[in-house]
Every structure is written in C-alpha cells, then in structure tokens.
Phi, psi and omega in degrees: 000144179251130173257129183241127180236129179224137172236145181231150169243134182258157183293149175263003187254023179258162170298322178282140175282159175309319178293323174296322178293314183300315179299319174303312179299311180303310179299315180294313184291312182294338176290350178285340180301124179095348185242000177229126180299134174090352179269111181273320181204148182212133179215142177238126175254141179252121186300141180246359178223112186270120176231175180296331181260001185274155175251163189276332183209158178225134172252128171235116186227135181254136179233152183294334184199171175295322181293323175295319180298316180297318173303318181303314185300331182253000180294137183302327177296323174287317185301322175303317183289315182296323179298312179307309185294315182298329179286345185241353181277146172264316180218157180212128171231150180215161169220132174240132179210158176280138180253000000 
C-alpha cells in the first residue's frame, strides 16, 4: 500500500480565504472516494491554528499500489480538483511512502 501526503499553503490575495479554499478542497477530494480505482482511503484536514510555519490543509490518501496512485493523478475526476487547487495555492509539499 502507498500513502500519499500533501500539504498546501493557499494564496492570501484571493476573494476566498485560505480556510474557505481548504474546505472546498476537503469536500472535493473526499468526494473522490469510491470513484477512483485503487484509492482506498482519503482524508483532508483543515488547519485550525495559523503560524508562520503552518500549512492550510493536509491530504492523506492510501492507494493499493504506486501505479494506482499515478493513475489517480491523471484521472479526470482528480484533475478537476487539482486545477482548482493549482490556481489558488502558494506552496505545495508532498511525501509518498510504503505502508
């Protein structure tokens, strides 16, 4: 099993607040469960304490395999969410590891 972890900082110059963007990301990403082959679990956490080093949201997703994770990244359902995020993010970091 592969665990995919992503954290985002969202732009501060938008009409939407970072928390609003994070909540939209949570709703959109968690709706992918059951709709993409190989995606076993997905959870998005929204930050509740802003500091200089904190990120606005974190994603944890589990996949059956590395190949399933790579297929998820190009799945049209995920691409729509990714495009939304890319337009609003300031920073993104990720880690993928075997569980």
